[in-house]
N, C-alpha and C positions, 0 to 999 in steps of 0.2 A: 504493500500500500504506500503510495507516494505521499508527499507532504500536502497538507490542506491548502486550498487556494487562498490567496490574499483577497479578502472580501472588501478591502478599501479601494480597490482599483475602479476606475470610472466605467469599465465595461461589465462590472458585476452589479446586477439589479435584482430586487426581489421578483420572483417569477409570478406568472399568472397561471390560473387553472390547476390548483392543487388543493388538497385538504389535509389537515392534521388527522392522524389516526390514533396513536397512543405511544407513550414512552419515547417521545421525541421523533417517532416515525411519521412520515408523510406519504401520501399517495399522489403522484403526478397524474393529472387528467388531461394533459396536452395531446398525447397520441394514444392510440388504442392498445399500446403495451401497458398503460396505466401502472407504471412502475411503483412498487412500494419501496421507499428509500429510507434507510435507517440514518440516524444522526451521524454525520461524518461520511455519508455515502453519496454516490453518484447514481443518476438514472442511466438506463441503457445507452442513451445518447452520449454520455460522457461529458455533457456540458451543463447539466442541472445538478446542483449540489445542495444537500440538506445540512444546515448548520443550526443546531439547537432547536429543531422543529420548525424552521423556516426554510423554504425552498428558494434558491437563487439561480438565476441564469448567469453563466460565466462568459457569454459571448455577445452581450449587448453592444452593437456597434463595432465589434472587433472584426473588421473586414479582412478577408483573405484574398479577395479578387474584386475588381470593379472595372468593367469593360463596356464599351458601346458595341452592341451586337445587332445584326439583322434579326428581326423577330422570327424569321423562318428558321433560325438556328435552334429555337426552343424545343421542338418545332411548333410554331403556330402559323399555319399556312392559310387559314381562313379568317384570321382576325387581324384587321388593318395590315394587309400584305404590303411589303415594301417599307414598312416603318422600322424604326430603330428603337431599341430599349437599352437603358442603362442597367447592366446586370451586376448584381452584388451577391456575395456569399460570406459565410463565416466558416468556422471549423465545426466538426461533429456531425453525427447522423444517428437516427434511431434504427436504421438498418445496418447490417454488417455484410454487405454484398462482397463476395470473394472475387468479383470481376469488375469492381468499380473503376471507372476511367478517371475519377477525381479522388482517388483514395487518399492522396496526401492531404486533402482537405477534410473529407468525410470521416476518415478514421483517426484524425487527430482529436484527442480527448484527454480529459483529466489534466494532469500537469503538463501535457504536450500541446495544449491549446495555444494558438498563435494568431497574429493578425495586427492590423493597424487601427487604433480607435478612431472612429469617424462618427460624429453626431448625426442624427437624422437630417438636420438642416443642411449640413454640408453635402450629403448625398443628393438631396433635391436640387440644391443650388448648382452642383456640378452637372446633373442631368439636364437642367435647363440650359446651362452654358454650352454644353456639348450639342445641343439641338436635338436631343432624344425626344421621342414621342411618349415614352412611358418608362416605367421601372419594372425589371424582372428579378424576382427572388429565385435563385437558381444555383447551379454548380454543386452545392451540397443540399441537404434536405432543409428547406426553409421553415418547416414546422418547428425545428429545434431553436431557431432564433425568432420565435413568434413575437415576443414583446417588441423587439426592434423592428420587425417587419410591419407590425400594426402602426407604430409611430411614423415610420417612413411613408407608408402607404397613405395615411391620413393627410400628411403634408403634401405628398405628391398630388393627391386629388385636388387639394386647394390651389395647386399651381398648374392645373390643367393637364396633368399627366395621367395616363391610365396605368393600372397595376396588373401584372401577371405573375404567376408562379409556376415553377416546374417542380412537381411534387410526387412522392411515392403514394400519396393518398391515404396516409394513416392518421391524419388529424381528426380528433374527436368532433362530434357534432357541436358540443358546447363551445369549443375553441373556434370552430369554423364560423359559427353564428356571429362571433365578434369580428373576425377577419372579413366576412362577406360584405360588410358595409362599405369596404374600400376595394374589393377585388373585382376586376373586370373579366379576366380570362385565366385559364389554367391548363397546363399540360400535365396529365396524370399518367405516370409511367408504370406499366406492368413489366414483369420480367418472366421469361420462360413460359409464356402462354398461360400465366396465372396458375400453374400447377402447384398444388399445396406442398407436395414433397420437395419440389424445387425450392420453394420459399423457405422451408425449414432447413434444408441441407446447405444451401448456398447463400442464404441471406439472413439467417438468424431471426426469421419471422414465423410465428406459429401458424398463421392462416391469412391468406389474402382477402378473405371474405369482407372484412371491414372497409376495404377500398370501395366496394360497391355502395356501401352506405354513404361514403364521402361523395361519390359521384351523384347519388340521389340528392344529397344536401346541396351540391353545386347547381344541379338542375332546378331545385326548389327555390334557390336564391337568385337565379337568373345569371349565373356566371357562365361565360362561354367556355366550352370544354373541347379539347382535342386529346386523344389517347394514343400512347405509344406502347409498343410491346417489343422488348429486346429478345431476339431469337438466338438462343445459345445452342450451338451445335452439340449433338449427342445427348444433352441433358434436358434441353428446353425447347424442343422443336416439334412436339407431338401434334399431329393434325387434329385428333379428337379434343385435345386440350384447347386448341385454338377455336374449334367449333363451339365449345362450351363458353369460352370467353366472349366470343362475338355475339352469341345469343343473349348472354347476360347484358352486354353493352347495349344491344338493341332494346331489350326490355327496360333498361334504366334510362337511356339517353335517346333512343330512336335510331332509325336507319341512316340519318344524315350526320352523325358524329364523325368527324375526320379521324381516321385510324392509320397509324404509322407503324409498319413493321421495320424494326431497326436492325441493321447488321452488327453483329458482335465482333469486336476486335480483342484479341487476348491481352489481358492486363492483370496487374496485382497478383492474386493467388491462383489465377487460372490461365497462366501463360502456356500451358501444355495443349490447349485447344486451338484449332485452326479458326480463321475467319469464317463467318457464316457463308456457305456457298450461295451465290446469287440465285442459282436455280431453286434452292430451298425457299428463299424469300419470295420468289415468283410463284412457286406452288402454293405457299401459304396465302399470298395475296389473292390468288384466284379462289381459294377456299373461302376467305373472308368475303369476297364479292358474291360468291354463290350463296352465302348465308343471308345476303340482303344488304350489306353495307354499301352505301353509295359512293363514299370517298375513301379509297384505300391507297396507301402510299408505301413505297419502299424507301427507307432512309439509309444514309451513309453509303450510297452508291451513286455518286454524282453523274448526271447525264442519263440515268435510266428512265425509260418511258413512264414507269410507275411513280416518278416524281411529279408528273403533270396532273392537272385537274381536268376532268372530262365531264361533260353534261350527263347526269344520270338518266335523263330522258331520251336524248337523241345521240349521245356519244361524241358530240362535237368537242374538239380541243378548246379549252377555255383559258387555261394558264399553263404556259410552258416554263419550266424551271431548270436551273442548273445549280445543284447544291443549294446554297442558301439564298439564291438570287432569282428574281423573276426575269426571264428572258423574253417572254411574249405575253401580252395581256389582251384578251379578246372578250372579256366580260363587259356587257353593256351597263350603263348607269343604272343603279338600283339593284345590281347583282343578278342580272338575268342573262341567259344564253342568247347570243346574237342570232342563232338559227331557229330555235323553237320557242324562245321566251320563257323557258323554265327558270324558276327562282332558285338560285343557288344558296346554300347555307353559308353565308359570307357576311362578315361585319366590316364595313368600310370599303372604299374603292382603293385602287393601287396608289400608294404614296411614292412620289419621286423626290429625290434629294436625299443624300446619304451622309451622315456624319462618318468620319473615318479615323478618329484618334482614339487611343486607349488611354486610360487614366492611371490605373494602379498596377 
């Protein structure tokens, strides 16, 4: 057990969404792990600490990254396409994914937490100065820097910026109800076609089921949602698992939710696996379409036809992309197909004009 954190630091704040249990123990109610935490102990995320029966966050404003990104990188391809977001992260995560691409951030915890302290006002000021259209809470799981995210998001809204998050979807309903006042869009990330055994073995998560509750919360609160699914070779590419996932998504969100099948690249503790074969992604994309999803994409394969948006009604090419950029835009004003007039599930017209600098 390492030394206790210094609670006098400016990035240490009393946490939200927890209750005292007994004998100095608390229960964190921020995510669906609902960790019981003894006095002097940490939550599973490694950045929430119990001192004397009070729960603290250790990463309030402790930024590990701050970049201006195209919104398509999140990926959000149907929400203000062509816009740019000021993306921020801290350290820590409530999942322990063995394949995490950002593991140096997400798996930093306890005495290894790092970053540069940045007050919420400074984030919003820099986002406005950089010409960003919104702020995205991303790179590590934003649920675990909830208190900071809410404060930044409320300021961002007052300054005319939209708010988006990239999340594993494990935030509790009570926490999401507070955040939803400021959240405009979210990318919810599944892994391994939402197979329960995969979540337990490779991610340290008992069950992906609560993610569907979060999706229902997002729909109920009017947050625009896109969904990703990281396809991991050998362990997380089952066709029947994908069918079950897609059917649940349709039940909760409808057939017009944008769905992205992401290519896996070996990293962290799973360097022994190959990249996901493109043919596997193509096969799964066809399965997702056959189950009724209207907008199915393949990610991390720049230039692939499955990066493009086609009209669900007539098949017309509407948006041609290359990686994170829009190469051709054929959607008519109001988000309709130029050939048949079908209304596309799309928020905002294409924005042109791109910030180009990185900040941190």
